[in-house]
C-alpha positions, 0 to 999 in steps of 0.5 A: 710690789710691796716695800719691806724696806724698813723691816729688811733694814731692821733684821740686816742691822740686827745681822741678817747678812750672809757672805757671798760664797761664790764671789769670795770662791771667784775672787780666792780661785777656791771651790765653794765648799772650802769657802763654805767650810771655813766660814762655818769654821770661823763662825763656830770658834767665834771670829766671826761674831755676826753680818752686818749691813753697812748703811747711808745712815742719813737714809735710815734716819740715824743722820746725827752721829755723836761720839759722847766721853763719860766719867764715872762715879767713884764707886763705879770705877771697880766694874764699868762693865755694869754700867757699858752693859745698861747702856748697851740696851739702847738701840741709839748707842752704837759702840761703847768702849771701856778706856784710859785717861780723863774718861771711863766710856767713850760711846758712839750714838746715832739718833735721827736728829739733835732733837731726838739726841737731847732727848736721848741724853735726858732719859738714857745718859742723865743716869746715877753713875754718870758724874760728867759727859763730853758730846763731840759731833761728828760733822762728817763721817769719812769711812765706817765698817772699813767703807770709805763715804762715797763723795 
């Protein structure tokens, strides 16, 4: 049989997942049409932004996870969204938060391993507007996307 695993994983990470209406209807004791209508309504009003598969990242070559605390140059303080949006274009960055405190941005970065993370930092994060970075390496993830890791 044809192996389309990598293609399927790519689509699933881009949001090509849908809820199982029959399963939800049974769990809520509601007709499938009611579930379908309400899901479409939540999608239309933007309450539901996307559907996404939750992966074991080690199995899809994204096993290295780091949180990067970023300081911006003073001239960037007034518009941190600009740098955040530029950084968000990189697939390795799973999330970006603009925050208060000693750092302006917190990034969650996933790469294959430490070497690819290092190359990513040199190529992407060492840029004008970023004055300092601190990396916190995740040793083990216990919960992601509301799902606890398997023992």
